[in-house]
Steps between C-alpha positions, in 0.01 A plus 500: 500500500616233245444224764135633549443496118626149469285378800180404303261318737408134408802445282601125447669374808758288309639436148313175481163690539611752246576233250195285556291478175130468530269355229421837356866592463585165341224552242645840415856376420427416136394851390761661726757269325384625167533868612834432665633327184373783283660781730819304538518435120428858432765623746746255356431615137535859625832413639617324189395803303715717710785258467474483120479882459778564754738272306395626163476886548765735614471568870394857443230398250363235737498750782299739268250227435471409866438871586242547226315174598492616873340845392232321300439266785467801737235640262300175497298578819371825329398291194311233712390756756411224744208382298598123539516533877163675492351203317624273782345741756172533317481116471565480873189710563271443206591154386403437129353852503865633453455453120306819481830668528653339204414735212575834687818335621626431151417864397691614815800282410510642149521858638746437765729283285519757227577763766780277650652448163499867437673582835772238420558672163524832673726382759733384229488815312540752781628286786869557423579130466759334282398514128499110487254501789286764317477292182412192698222668689329566168518131399391365843227745580214263371596258774319720742168428341594135451568455873167664607310269259696201618421572878133550419484161317684327781256632755207370297661154487566519880135575570387205265746267665653415164855447638624282208419779245628761758831316523548505121397850446723661756814330346433593141635864514816382674546222239453746225782721640726189533462407140550857393827503698610172334410646153698823585805299587454254211480778239759725658248773553548801715279735699298593196407148414419424863285808522321443185429139594369598853258743318357228270475261789314740723249588229433131429441429862274808544284366211481159655412620853239745374334221291499264813348758721234598244392141446452451875220754490151338522348501149148451632479674847201394727223738595674554832826590335333743248308660796815528712644854504833487321760744656596801306844538330638729772368273783774241412797722576323653793491171659817340376746791571627349838605179326670704217685693758600199695627331178700815419658516849593139470678548179667814619682324781558194281600642161601864562850420620572346157375808321677739740824302455478550133451865524734573807783238452481402140358208292782268616392524862138458403604176310681346798230593744224389255632138485483487884137634496396242227657214706322606811168518300533128418490427889177662567281268282392243773330753736360679194352186361318419827389837623479730199367248232332197666348664808456866378119471393430265789648736755324797361170314519555394860635833614163658441336241726723487804848649462609407853394135463682499160819620665482249783501222226743646257782604747567138587681462178745784558756300698535269203521787255779668706685179531486428129632847436798453744577169316502664168701791620770277649521297168531817298778651717703180476461444127510860354879536496512188282208523248511875445836510328419174323180622361575882431873513473766678710366846412215426747702354787390799732150360458585196715600716781174696475294180513691373815409826664146532364399135573353626828221659293353160401349405843379846555343527161338148540347603837388843351304315224347270750396768757403765229270258317259488803457870493238469232196730587505863386565635842791271565630545145530874559716426809701264289554778248613729784769251589606465135507885461732545804724224373513644141578858611760369741662290232527796269654715768750227590595448134554870459720502796688171460539452117734805425744372773458125500346429158364141468575424878295812597215372286520165662488661853195696405321199383573302819371787712191531281422131533525524880286817522227335290481178709482684829225739356291199385535325833404815685179519299433125540540506875269792527242294319550205722468708817190674365669837457485502117 
């Protein structure tokens, strides 16, 4: 079965063909380089933030912060409710006409973001978590709304091909967290200082992203724009829910293990595993820059015209994507036993072993990003969500089964199995598309 899934027709016959760069590809290298640098810099700053906090805070406090941050991250899809992805979809079908969705989208984000923040607070109050996690959930809850506004702003910049500004905007929240971590360590602050600083930073970013989105609205719409029927408030979530569900499923199999370790094995286990997850995140920036930032709006536009033709062109880059992921995985497996103790201290020595084991996730995730980005029409997106849902529920079941007995190693095994499941599911959907069965 796996052999059939991998047997895409018309794949490049050699590595030389896969690596050949045409004029269009060469012209795209500059904006891709901006996005790559931004994502790499953001991932590096996130890793440095983890390093600073892990060295400064007691391990239990750092684990509580990692678990609370994972809970807020899990609530972010509810806050954004897939509206950013809906903008890319509407741009694919309507072109510039997608702007009629702007005002109702902002109203929808305000409602869903407030609801997500309330759910985070409720989870802290009645979820039975550690008291430190409960307090941090209060401080961190506004990050749900900030993340939703951030994604909407980035989607607008993608559609407008403003990759320089996009590169800057996507790194600002991470840079803010890094400077907050430095300030916490420099002043000797604890969890209360870190939480209060996170609250102030989130509110400031929310105000800035709202101002940016509001200023993008046309001040003097044309007659055609005035006569175009603007969608109602509830039409936005009615169309965006598959994307929200997909984002939630993605975060479940990517972040739930940190949260479940914090609740089932204690903050110390969550801290050790959280460092491994943060390091792995830094390795995913290259395929993300290409497929999810630079090509996202373009793929959505082309997918509405001829999805099969799009796939015949796009899949030729998959061998290079997989080879790059394998190279990064090998480098990480070789160097993790050296740089993890040097950066984080001997308390986090088990993290190095986790990274050696979980390095296999890197090529699988790289290929999943590449294959999944081509499933851009609503019909294909729903099948993509189905794959994500199967993966998410399988991940939860495996974590419940493995964490009580194997703690961090059980969570690592669940993550590896989840990555393999998602990749095979995406390839199944893509092959059906290519053979005319989708």
